[in-house]
C-alpha positions as a Markdown table, in Angstrom:
| # | Residue | x | y | z |
|---|---|---|---|---|
| 1 | Unk | -15.6 | 10.5 | -30.2 |
| 2 | Unk | -17.0 | 8.9 | -27.0 |
| 3 | Unk | -20.7 | 9.2 | -26.2 |
| 4 | Unk | -21.6 | 12.1 | -23.9 |
| 5 | Unk | -23.6 | 9.7 | -21.7 |
| 6 | Unk | -21.7 | 6.6 | -20.5 |
| 7 | Unk | -24.1 | 3.7 | -21.0 |
| 8 | Unk | -25.5 | 1.6 | -19.5 |
| 9 | Unk | -25.9 | 3.0 | -16.0 |
| 10 | Unk | -24.9 | 0.7 | -13.2 |
| 11 | Unk | -27.4 | -1.9 | -12.0 |
| 12 | Unk | -29.6 | -1.8 | -15.1 |
| 13 | Unk | -31.2 | -5.2 | -15.0 |
| 14 | Unk | -30.9 | -6.2 | -18.7 |
| 15 | Unk | -27.4 | -4.8 | -19.3 |
| 16 | Unk | -23.8 | -5.8 | -18.4 |
| 17 | Unk | -21.4 | -3.4 | -16.9 |
| 18 | Unk | -17.7 | -2.9 | -17.6 |
| 19 | Unk | -15.2 | -3.4 | -14.8 |
| 20 | Unk | -13.9 | 0.2 | -14.9 |
| 21 | Unk | -17.3 | 1.7 | -14.3 |
| 22 | Unk | -17.8 | -0.6 | -11.3 |
| 23 | Unk | -14.4 | 0.4 | -9.9 |
| 24 | Unk | -15.2 | 4.1 | -10.4 |
| 25 | Unk | -18.4 | 3.5 | -8.4 |
| 26 | Unk | -16.2 | 2.1 | -5.6 |
| 27 | Unk | -14.1 | 5.3 | -5.9 |
| 28 | Unk | -17.2 | 7.5 | -5.8 |
| 29 | Unk | -18.6 | 5.9 | -2.6 |
| 30 | Unk | -15.1 | 6.1 | -1.0 |
| 31 | Unk | -14.9 | 9.9 | -1.7 |
| 32 | Unk | -11.6 | 9.3 | -3.6 |
| 33 | Unk | -9.9 | 7.9 | -0.5 |
| 34 | Unk | -8.1 | 4.6 | -0.2 |
| 35 | Unk | -6.8 | 2.5 | 2.7 |
| 36 | Unk | -7.9 | -0.2 | 5.1 |
| 37 | Unk | -11.6 | -0.3 | 6.1 |
| 38 | Unk | -11.2 | -0.9 | 9.9 |
| 39 | Unk | -8.6 | 0.2 | 12.4 |
| 40 | Unk | -7.4 | -3.3 | 13.0 |
| 41 | Unk | -7.4 | -4.4 | 9.3 |
| 42 | Unk | -4.0 | -5.4 | 7.8 |
| 43 | Unk | -2.0 | -4.6 | 11.0 |
| 44 | Unk | 1.6 | -5.9 | 10.6 |
| 45 | Unk | 3.1 | -7.5 | 13.7 |
| 46 | Unk | 6.2 | -9.4 | 14.6 |
| 47 | Unk | 5.8 | -13.2 | 15.0 |
| 48 | Unk | 9.0 | -15.2 | 15.4 |
| 49 | Unk | 12.2 | -16.1 | 13.4 |
| 50 | Unk | 12.0 | -13.6 | 10.5 |
| 51 | Unk | 8.3 | -13.7 | 10.0 |
| 52 | Unk | 5.7 | -11.0 | 10.2 |
| 53 | Unk | 1.9 | -11.4 | 10.5 |
| 54 | Unk | -0.5 | -9.4 | 8.5 |
| 55 | Unk | -4.0 | -9.3 | 10.0 |
| 56 | Unk | -7.1 | -10.1 | 7.9 |
| 57 | Unk | -9.4 | -7.4 | 6.8 |
| 58 | Unk | -10.7 | -5.3 | 4.0 |
| 59 | Unk | -8.9 | -2.8 | 1.8 |
| 60 | Unk | -9.5 | -0.4 | -1.0 |
| 61 | Unk | -6.6 | 0.2 | -3.5 |
| 62 | Unk | -6.5 | 2.9 | -6.2 |
| 63 | Unk | -5.7 | 1.8 | -9.8 |
| 64 | Unk | -2.7 | 4.0 | -10.9 |
| 65 | Unk | -1.9 | 2.5 | -14.3 |
| 66 | Unk | -4.5 | 4.9 | -15.7 |
| 67 | Unk | -5.6 | 7.1 | -12.7 |
| 68 | Unk | -8.2 | 9.0 | -14.6 |
| 69 | Unk | -10.4 | 6.0 | -15.4 |
| 70 | Unk | -9.1 | 2.9 | -13.7 |
| 71 | Unk | -11.1 | 3.3 | -10.5 |
| 72 | Unk | -10.6 | 1.6 | -7.1 |
| 73 | Unk | -10.2 | -2.1 | -6.3 |
| 74 | Unk | -11.9 | -3.6 | -3.2 |
| 75 | Unk | -10.1 | -6.7 | -1.7 |
| 76 | Unk | -10.5 | -8.7 | 1.5 |
| 77 | Unk | -8.3 | -11.1 | 3.3 |
| 78 | Unk | -10.1 | -13.7 | 5.5 |
| 79 | Unk | -7.2 | -15.0 | 7.5 |
| 80 | Unk | -3.9 | -13.8 | 8.9 |
| 81 | Unk | -1.0 | -14.0 | 6.4 |
| 82 | Unk | 2.6 | -14.6 | 7.3 |
| 83 | Unk | 5.3 | -12.9 | 5.3 |
| 84 | Unk | 9.0 | -13.6 | 5.4 |
| 85 | Unk | 11.8 | -11.0 | 5.8 |
| 86 | Unk | 15.2 | -11.8 | 4.4 |
| 87 | Unk | 18.0 | -11.8 | 7.1 |
| 88 | Unk | 20.0 | -8.6 | 7.3 |
| 89 | Unk | 23.1 | -7.9 | 5.3 |
| 90 | Unk | 26.3 | -8.6 | 7.2 |
| 91 | Unk | 27.4 | -4.9 | 7.3 |
| 92 | Unk | 24.7 | -2.6 | 5.9 |
| 93 | Unk | 21.1 | -1.9 | 7.0 |
| 94 | Unk | 18.1 | -1.8 | 4.6 |
| 95 | Unk | 14.5 | -0.8 | 4.4 |
| 96 | Unk | 11.7 | -3.2 | 3.3 |
| 97 | Unk | 8.0 | -2.3 | 2.7 |
| 98 | Unk | 5.0 | -4.5 | 3.4 |
| 99 | Unk | 2.3 | -3.8 | 0.8 |
| 100 | Unk | -0.9 | -4.9 | -0.7 |
| 101 | Unk | -1.2 | -4.4 | -4.5 |
| 102 | Unk | -3.3 | -5.4 | -7.5 |
| 103 | Unk | -2.0 | -6.8 | -10.8 |
| 104 | Unk | -4.4 | -6.3 | -13.7 |
| 105 | Unk | -3.3 | -7.3 | -17.2 |
| 106 | Unk | -5.9 | -5.1 | -18.8 |
| 107 | Unk | -3.3 | -2.4 | -18.1 |
| 108 | Unk | 0.1 | -4.2 | -17.8 |
| 109 | Unk | 1.5 | -7.6 | -17.3 |
| 110 | Unk | 0.5 | -11.2 | -17.9 |
| 111 | Unk | -3.1 | -12.4 | -17.6 |
| 112 | Unk | -1.9 | -15.3 | -15.6 |
| 113 | Unk | -0.7 | -12.9 | -12.9 |
| 114 | Unk | -4.1 | -11.2 | -12.5 |
| 115 | Unk | -5.1 | -10.8 | -8.9 |
| 116 | Unk | -3.9 | -9.1 | -5.7 |
| 117 | Unk | -1.5 | -10.0 | -3.0 |
| 118 | Unk | 0.2 | -9.0 | 0.2 |
| 119 | Unk | 3.9 | -9.0 | -0.2 |
| 120 | Unk | 7.3 | -7.6 | 0.9 |
| 121 | Unk | 9.3 | -5.3 | -1.3 |
| 122 | Unk | 12.9 | -5.7 | -0.3 |
| 123 | Unk | 15.2 | -2.7 | -0.2 |
| 124 | Unk | 18.9 | -2.5 | -1.1 |
| 125 | Unk | 21.4 | -2.7 | 1.8 |
| 126 | Unk | 23.3 | 0.6 | 2.1 |
| 127 | Unk | 25.1 | 2.7 | 4.7 |
| 128 | Unk | 22.2 | 5.1 | 4.2 |
| 129 | Unk | 19.3 | 2.9 | 2.9 |
| 130 | Unk | 16.5 | 4.2 | 0.9 |
| 131 | Unk | 12.9 | 2.9 | 0.8 |
| 132 | Unk | 12.4 | 0.7 | -2.3 |
| 133 | Unk | 10.1 | 2.0 | -5.0 |
| 134 | Unk | 6.5 | 0.9 | -5.0 |
| 135 | Unk | 4.6 | -0.9 | -7.8 |
| 136 | Unk | 1.4 | 0.4 | -9.4 |
| 137 | Unk | -1.9 | -0.1 | -7.8 |
| 138 | Unk | -0.6 | -0.4 | -4.2 |
| 139 | Unk | -1.4 | 0.5 | -0.6 |
| 140 | Unk | 1.6 | 0.4 | 1.8 |
| 141 | Unk | 1.0 | -1.4 | 5.1 |
| 142 | Unk | 4.3 | -1.1 | 7.0 |
| 143 | Unk | 7.9 | 0.0 | 6.7 |
| 144 | Unk | 10.4 | -2.5 | 8.1 |
| 145 | Unk | 13.9 | -1.3 | 9.1 |
| 146 | Unk | 16.3 | -4.2 | 8.9 |
| 147 | Unk | 19.6 | -3.5 | 10.7 |
| 148 | Unk | 22.9 | -5.1 | 9.6 |
| 149 | Unk | 23.1 | -8.7 | 10.8 |
| 150 | Unk | 19.5 | -9.0 | 11.7 |
| 151 | Unk | 18.5 | -12.6 | 12.3 |
| 152 | Unk | 15.2 | -12.3 | 14.1 |
| 153 | Unk | 12.1 | -10.1 | 14.2 |
| 154 | Unk | 13.2 | -8.8 | 17.6 |
| 155 | Unk | 15.9 | -6.8 | 15.8 |
| 156 | Unk | 13.5 | -5.3 | 13.3 |
| 157 | Unk | 11.6 | -2.0 | 13.6 |
| 158 | Unk | 8.1 | -2.1 | 12.1 |
| 159 | Unk | 6.4 | 1.3 | 11.4 |
| 160 | Unk | 2.7 | 1.3 | 10.6 |
| 161 | Unk | 2.1 | 2.9 | 7.2 |
| 162 | Unk | -1.6 | 2.0 | 6.8 |
| 163 | Unk | -4.3 | 4.6 | 5.9 |
| 164 | Unk | -7.4 | 3.8 | 7.9 |
| 165 | Unk | -10.8 | 4.7 | 6.6 |
| 166 | Unk | -13.0 | 5.1 | 9.7 |
| 167 | Unk | -15.7 | 6.2 | 7.3 |
| 168 | Unk | -15.7 | 7.5 | 3.7 |
| 169 | Unk | -13.6 | 10.6 | 3.5 |
| 170 | Unk | -12.1 | 10.4 | 7.0 |
| 171 | Unk | -8.7 | 8.8 | 7.6 |
| 172 | Unk | -7.1 | 8.2 | 11.0 |
| 173 | Unk | -3.5 | 8.7 | 11.8 |
| 174 | Unk | -1.6 | 8.4 | 15.1 |
| 175 | Unk | 0.3 | 11.7 | 14.7 |
| 176 | Unk | 0.4 | 14.6 | 12.3 |
| 177 | Unk | 3.9 | 13.4 | 11.2 |
| 178 | Unk | 2.4 | 10.0 | 10.1 |
| 179 | Unk | -0.3 | 11.9 | 8.2 |
| 180 | Unk | 2.3 | 14.0 | 6.3 |
| 181 | Unk | 4.1 | 10.8 | 5.2 |
| 182 | Unk | 1.0 | 8.8 | 4.2 |
| 183 | Unk | -1.3 | 11.5 | 2.9 |
| 184 | Unk | 1.0 | 14.2 | 1.4 |
| 185 | Unk | -1.4 | 15.7 | -1.1 |
| 186 | Unk | -4.8 | 16.5 | 0.6 |
| 187 | Unk | -7.6 | 18.3 | -1.2 |
| 188 | Unk | -9.5 | 21.2 | 0.2 |
| 189 | Unk | -12.2 | 19.9 | 2.6 |
| 190 | Unk | -10.5 | 16.6 | 3.4 |
| 191 | Unk | -11.0 | 15.6 | 7.0 |
| 192 | Unk | -8.6 | 13.5 | 9.1 |
| 193 | Unk | -8.5 | 12.2 | 12.7 |
| 194 | Unk | -5.3 | 12.6 | 14.7 |
| 195 | Unk | -5.3 | 10.1 | 17.5 |
| 196 | Unk | -2.4 | 11.6 | 19.5 |
| 197 | Unk | -1.9 | 15.3 | 18.5 |
| 198 | Unk | -0.3 | 16.5 | 21.7 |
| 199 | Unk | 0.3 | 14.6 | 24.9 |
| 200 | Unk | -2.6 | 15.0 | 27.2 |
| 201 | Unk | -5.0 | 16.7 | 24.7 |
| 202 | Unk | -6.9 | 13.8 | 23.2 |
| 203 | Unk | -7.9 | 13.0 | 19.6 |
| 204 | Unk | -9.2 | 15.6 | 17.3 |
| 205 | Unk | -10.6 | 16.1 | 13.8 |
| 206 | Unk | -8.9 | 18.5 | 11.3 |
| 207 | Unk | -9.7 | 19.7 | 7.9 |
| 208 | Unk | -7.4 | 20.9 | 5.0 |
| 209 | Unk | -8.1 | 24.5 | 4.0 |
| 210 | Unk | -5.7 | 24.4 | 1.1 |
| 211 | Unk | -2.8 | 25.7 | 3.1 |
| 212 | Unk | -2.8 | 23.9 | 6.4 |
| 213 | Unk | -4.7 | 21.5 | 8.6 |
| 214 | Unk | -7.1 | 23.2 | 10.9 |
| 215 | Unk | -9.0 | 21.8 | 13.9 |
| 216 | Unk | -12.7 | 21.5 | 13.3 |
| 217 | Unk | -13.6 | 22.4 | 16.9 |
| 218 | Unk | -11.1 | 23.9 | 19.4 |
| 219 | Unk | -10.6 | 21.9 | 22.6 |
| 220 | Unk | -12.6 | 23.2 | 25.4 |
| 221 | Unk | -12.0 | 22.5 | 29.1 |
| 222 | Unk | -14.5 | 23.4 | 31.9 |
| 223 | Unk | -13.0 | 23.5 | 35.4 |
| 224 | Unk | -13.4 | 25.2 | 38.7 |
| 225 | Unk | -9.7 | 26.0 | 38.8 |
| 226 | Unk | -7.5 | 28.0 | 36.5 |
| 227 | Unk | -5.2 | 26.1 | 34.2 |
| 228 | Unk | -1.9 | 25.0 | 35.6 |
| 229 | Unk | 1.2 | 26.6 | 34.0 |
| 230 | Unk | 2.2 | 23.3 | 32.5 |
| 231 | Unk | -1.3 | 22.2 | 31.5 |
| 232 | Unk | -1.3 | 20.4 | 28.1 |
| 233 | Unk | -2.7 | 22.5 | 25.3 |
| 234 | Unk | -2.3 | 24.4 | 22.0 |
| 235 | Unk | -3.1 | 27.7 | 20.5 |
| 236 | Unk | -6.8 | 28.2 | 20.2 |
| 237 | Unk | -7.8 | 26.0 | 23.2 |
| 238 | Unk | -10.5 | 27.4 | 25.4 |
| 239 | Unk | -10.5 | 27.1 | 29.2 |
| 240 | Unk | -13.8 | 27.8 | 31.0 |
| 241 | Unk | -13.4 | 28.6 | 34.7 |
| 242 | Unk | -16.6 | 28.2 | 36.6 |
| 243 | Unk | -17.6 | 28.8 | 40.2 |
C-alpha cells in the first residue's frame, strides 16, 4: 500500500525528487494543458525543395504511456530545424504529420532512444488518404497534405495544428473549427481564445460550460448610427446607439 503522503515534497533541500513528481508539478502549473508556449513557437513553414522549417521555441508535452502519473515534459528548441518530406506518390495523395514527441524508456522502448525530437510521421498514399496514427507522448505541430506527384513544397498544403498556451489554462486557435480538431475534449471551465470567430467581429474569449463554448463577454459596439443591415455580428451582440 502506498503512503498517503507522497514524500519528499518538492524542493526539500536535503532530499532528492523523482522525475514523475517533477513532471506532475509541470502539469499542475500548466493547469492540465499542453502545447507551445508562445504564438510563434514551433511554427511550420515551407522552405524549398521538399523541406519544411520548424521554428525554435518551448513546448509542453503530456506523458500518455501512463496518463494518471506520468506528468508533463517541458522541452525547448534553440534553433530552427529543417525536416524533409518524401516526394509524392506517382498516383495517390497522402497525409503527413509534423510532430514533437518524447521517448522515455521508463515506460517503453530502449534507454538509448531516451529524449525528444521533432519529426515527420508519413502517411500511406491512398485515393482517400487518412492521417497516420500518432505515437505516445506527442504534440502535433502541422498536417501536411502531399498531392500525387508532389516534388516541391509549393505543391504541399501545410495546416497549423499547434495548441498555443498564451498563459496557463488559455489556448489560442484561429477558428472554432481548428479548436474542435485540436481540443476535442474540453473540461468545464476551460477558456480558449478564438482569433477569427466571424469576419469583422474581432477576437474573443470563450469558456466551456459542459455543453457548448460560450462567450465570456458579449461584443458591444457604441455608435451614433444604427447598425447596417449587413453589419458583422452574432446572436448576443449589443449595439449602443448614442446621440
